[in-house]
Backbone as CSV, one residue per row, in Angstrom:
resi,resn,N_x,N_y,N_z,CA_x,CA_y,CA_z,C_x,C_y,C_z
1,MET,183.696,145.710,375.364,183.357,147.065,375.408,181.887,147.191,374.945
2,THR,181.084,147.803,375.732,179.756,148.049,375.515,179.297,149.359,375.337
3,VAL,178.563,149.785,374.171,178.087,151.063,373.837,176.649,151.053,374.419
4,THR,176.211,152.053,375.129,174.732,152.165,375.549,173.784,152.798,374.564
5,GLU,172.677,152.530,374.739,171.680,153.152,373.852,171.788,154.685,374.101
6,HIS,171.972,155.095,375.373,171.941,156.583,375.626,173.189,157.229,374.807
7,GLU,174.371,156.500,374.774,175.484,157.046,373.970,175.226,157.301,372.505
8,LEU,174.456,156.064,372.038,174.093,156.228,370.623,173.202,157.294,370.335
9,GLU,172.211,157.497,371.239,171.187,158.717,371.104,171.913,159.910,370.930
10,GLU,172.791,160.221,371.918,173.571,161.435,372.096,174.483,161.628,370.816
11,ALA,175.074,160.598,370.257,176.009,160.843,369.052,175.244,160.853,367.796
12,ALA,173.998,160.643,367.746,173.225,160.597,366.534,173.053,161.924,365.915
13,LYS,173.355,162.044,364.564,173.072,163.255,363.856,172.054,163.090,362.814
14,ALA,171.626,161.817,362.672,170.757,161.471,361.548,169.727,160.343,361.978
15,PRO,168.854,160.070,361.293,167.883,158.901,361.721,168.775,157.575,362.051
16,ARG,168.377,156.722,363.078,168.937,155.563,363.357,167.849,154.582,363.849
17,VAL,168.313,153.456,364.042,167.493,152.370,364.590,167.776,152.602,366.004
18,THR,166.687,152.485,366.715,166.699,152.569,368.255,166.258,151.284,368.902
19,LEU,166.629,151.141,370.171,166.263,149.913,370.812,164.780,149.699,370.971
20,GLU,164.107,150.840,371.117,162.560,150.943,371.277,162.015,150.448,370.016
21,GLN,162.640,150.867,368.754,162.094,150.237,367.500,162.310,148.822,367.288
22,VAL,163.523,148.361,367.782,163.687,146.964,367.761,162.712,146.169,368.567
23,ARG,162.517,146.615,369.620,161.537,145.951,370.579,160.110,146.047,369.961
24,ALA,159.808,147.116,369.403,158.396,147.389,368.969,158.187,146.616,367.628
25,SER,159.280,146.128,367.044,159.031,145.373,365.732,158.572,143.889,366.110
26,VAL,158.721,143.495,367.194,158.314,142.050,367.602,156.911,141.965,367.897
27,LYS,156.103,141.139,367.245,154.812,140.810,367.520,154.599,139.883,368.518
28,ALA,155.393,138.750,368.318,155.258,137.484,369.249,156.701,136.977,369.433
29,GLU,156.810,136.192,370.495,157.993,135.531,370.877,157.564,134.169,371.361
30,TYR,158.298,133.143,370.874,158.056,131.660,371.326,159.536,131.105,371.651
31,VAL,159.449,130.403,372.814,160.711,129.802,373.276,160.440,128.346,373.537
32,PHE,161.325,127.567,373.159,161.246,126.105,373.311,162.605,125.363,373.202
33,SER,162.793,124.185,373.635,163.960,123.500,373.606,163.984,122.597,372.358
34,ALA,165.152,122.065,372.063,165.335,121.219,371.000,164.637,119.894,371.163
35,ALA,164.533,119.523,372.490,163.801,118.360,372.900,162.313,118.437,372.732
36,THR,161.791,119.551,372.898,160.294,119.699,372.698,159.980,119.754,371.158
37,ALA,160.937,120.319,370.339,160.841,120.358,369.015,160.961,118.999,368.343
38,ALA,161.815,118.155,368.907,162.025,116.768,368.378,160.686,116.052,368.743
39,TYR,160.335,116.197,369.962,159.062,115.395,370.273,157.939,115.794,369.268
40,SER,157.862,117.187,369.073,156.685,117.690,368.218,156.905,117.157,366.733
41,ALA,158.019,116.925,366.393,158.325,116.424,365.095,158.136,114.847,364.925
42,GLY,157.913,114.274,366.080,157.548,112.892,365.952,158.588,111.948,366.565
43,TYR,159.750,112.568,367.020,160.759,111.822,367.605,160.335,111.397,369.036
44,ARG,159.593,110.296,369.236,158.991,110.114,370.578,159.811,109.057,371.403
45,ASP,160.725,108.369,370.606,161.315,107.105,371.217,162.924,107.428,371.343
46,LEU,163.201,108.714,371.686,164.555,108.959,371.933,165.143,108.602,373.329
47,PRO,166.302,108.099,373.224,166.866,107.611,374.579,167.075,108.727,375.490
48,PRO,167.010,108.492,376.794,167.074,109.598,377.885,168.149,110.450,377.712
49,ASP,169.379,109.905,377.436,170.583,110.783,377.305,170.366,111.774,376.158
50,GLU,169.726,111.349,375.069,169.577,112.225,373.948,168.521,113.281,374.264
51,VAL,167.516,112.996,374.974,166.630,113.958,375.427,167.241,114.974,376.305
52,ARG,168.102,114.595,377.183,168.720,115.323,378.014,169.695,116.318,377.188
53,ASN,170.477,115.817,376.352,171.218,116.701,375.375,170.368,117.560,374.510
54,LEU,169.310,117.343,374.151,168.485,118.208,373.283,167.742,119.120,374.305
55,SER,167.537,118.814,375.455,166.796,119.868,376.408,167.731,121.092,376.704
56,VAL,168.967,121.011,376.523,169.766,122.210,376.828,170.104,123.110,375.748
57,LEU,169.451,122.806,374.509,169.526,123.553,373.408,168.331,124.362,373.284
58,THR,168.268,125.733,373.552,166.987,126.566,373.607,166.960,127.439,372.389
59,PHE,165.778,127.555,371.858,165.488,128.353,370.592,164.412,129.344,371.040
60,VAL,164.591,130.635,370.415,163.636,131.631,370.480,163.338,131.944,369.019
61,VAL,161.962,132.126,368.747,161.554,132.488,367.416,160.766,133.752,367.766
62,LEU,161.289,134.872,367.059,160.633,136.256,367.158,159.737,136.324,365.878
63,VAL,158.523,136.586,366.045,157.630,136.814,364.821,157.394,138.482,364.782
64,LEU,157.840,138.918,363.662,157.887,140.539,363.551,156.591,140.859,363.091
65,ASN,156.241,142.195,363.293,155.022,142.735,362.851,154.513,142.368,361.435
66,ASN,155.521,142.501,360.570,155.295,142.117,359.167,155.096,140.713,358.746
67,GLY,155.323,139.817,359.849,155.203,138.291,359.704,156.479,137.715,359.416
68,TYR,157.540,138.472,359.329,158.899,137.776,359.118,159.391,137.164,360.431
69,THR,160.084,136.105,360.469,160.554,135.532,361.688,162.026,135.531,361.730
70,VAL,162.528,135.656,362.984,163.865,135.625,363.301,164.180,134.694,364.461
71,THR,165.354,133.964,364.287,165.619,132.908,365.409,166.775,133.369,366.159
72,GLY,166.792,132.693,367.391,167.985,132.839,368.281,168.192,131.484,368.954
73,GLN,169.383,131.288,369.490,169.462,129.966,370.255,170.631,130.118,371.225
74,SER,170.600,129.237,372.005,171.724,129.182,373.057,171.823,127.556,373.412
75,ALA,173.068,127.294,373.670,173.354,125.874,373.984,174.239,125.785,375.255
76,CYS,173.997,124.750,376.061,174.840,124.653,377.293,175.818,123.381,377.193
77,ALA,176.986,123.558,377.301,177.951,122.305,377.056,177.690,121.206,378.063
78,ASP,177.408,121.491,379.165,177.170,120.386,380.181,175.762,120.535,380.762
79,PRO,174.889,119.586,380.600,173.504,119.611,381.152,173.541,119.993,382.733
80,LYS,174.538,119.757,383.345,174.604,120.101,384.736,174.562,121.591,385.116
81,ASN,175.005,122.317,383.980,175.013,123.853,384.202,173.818,124.548,383.670
82,PHE,172.970,123.717,383.044,171.691,124.313,382.365,170.913,124.997,383.244
83,ASN,170.557,126.283,382.912,169.533,127.031,383.604,168.498,127.582,382.607
84,LYS,167.262,127.025,382.696,166.258,127.428,381.659,166.036,128.898,381.340
85,ASP,166.030,129.696,382.441,165.824,131.138,382.237,166.994,131.778,381.590
86,ILE,168.267,131.319,381.915,169.420,131.877,381.386,169.449,131.424,379.891
87,GLY,169.125,130.255,379.679,169.075,129.746,378.235,168.193,130.578,377.358
88,HIS,166.934,130.840,377.934,166.003,131.688,377.209,166.498,133.150,376.965
89,ARG,167.107,133.764,378.003,167.682,135.095,377.837,168.766,135.075,376.752
90,LEU,169.675,134.084,376.780,170.774,134.153,375.799,170.129,133.866,374.307
91,ALA,169.160,132.987,374.291,168.739,132.749,372.911,167.880,134.091,372.438
92,ARG,167.233,134.632,373.299,166.363,135.806,373.089,167.451,137.044,372.641
93,GLU,168.451,137.264,373.409,169.443,138.211,373.025,170.046,137.842,371.648
94,ASP,170.390,136.616,371.360,170.907,136.276,369.955,169.829,136.605,368.809
95,ALA,168.518,136.321,369.034,167.627,136.759,368.061,167.531,138.260,367.923
96,PHE,167.551,138.995,369.007,167.443,140.381,368.954,168.640,141.087,368.273
97,LYS,169.784,140.392,368.415,171.063,141.017,367.714,170.826,140.776,366.208
98,LYS,170.045,139.889,365.680,169.666,139.804,364.323,168.764,140.771,363.802
99,LEU,167.992,141.363,364.511,167.019,142.380,364.239,167.617,143.689,363.797
100,TRP,168.625,144.092,364.382,169.395,145.346,364.285,169.690,145.508,362.786
101,PRO,170.414,144.635,362.127,170.785,144.767,360.615,169.467,144.799,359.811
102,LEU,168.527,143.982,360.091,167.218,144.055,359.384,166.586,145.375,359.366
103,LEU,166.476,145.986,360.483,165.795,147.254,360.718,166.822,148.350,360.099
104,GLY,168.092,148.075,360.120,169.075,149.180,359.542,168.938,149.035,358.046
105,TYR,168.711,148.018,357.493,168.564,147.880,355.989,167.203,148.568,355.758
106,GLU,166.135,148.270,356.505,164.943,148.954,356.146,165.032,150.532,356.236
107,LEU,165.648,150.930,357.238,165.898,152.414,357.497,166.668,152.959,356.217
108,ARG,167.732,152.341,355.846,168.619,152.830,354.839,167.764,152.785,353.441
109,THR,166.963,151.719,353.327,166.030,151.698,352.000,165.131,153.030,352.065
110,THR,164.493,153.316,353.265,163.552,154.416,353.430,164.420,155.707,352.943
111,LEU,165.568,155.879,353.593,166.360,157.089,353.388,166.741,157.163,351.948
112,HIS,167.134,156.138,351.346,167.404,156.146,349.909,166.377,156.560,349.164
113,GLU,165.113,156.124,349.332,163.957,156.423,348.502,163.688,158.075,348.705
114,ALA,163.875,158.388,350.021,163.665,159.931,350.251,164.751,160.674,349.477
115,GLU,165.927,160.249,349.469,167.029,160.973,348.739,166.609,161.034,347.284
116,LYS,166.017,160.006,346.697,165.744,160.053,345.153,164.614,161.004,345.030
117,VAL,163.725,161.179,345.903,162.494,162.092,345.774,163.136,163.502,345.780
118,PHE,164.019,163.807,346.712,164.538,165.101,346.948,165.582,165.477,345.879
119,SER,166.163,164.648,345.384,167.174,164.949,344.352,166.551,165.152,342.856
120,LYS,165.217,165.035,342.762,164.565,165.340,341.394,164.391,166.814,341.180
């Protein structure tokens, strides 16, 4: 069951984190495979089957506007089914799912601070 951003907007009676805010919080996005990361880390003599296995593990790193980083990943069980674009999109979706609670915490902190000011 999926809830749309439109449904959330219509149901909102107070401030909330929006999809637009989630997207706007991202300063940069980096995507790479575990094979690329292993090579960059100095693992240059991996056997071909290990390179193939690492090539189907995709990472996305989101750098937020404040410099904090969030990661997402996707893995393919069988290299024959690997699709680079799909792997990227799944890893990106995984990273974006992690942003919602962070921005929710930030919003709740802002609301809490405002409540303290108004309750004085």
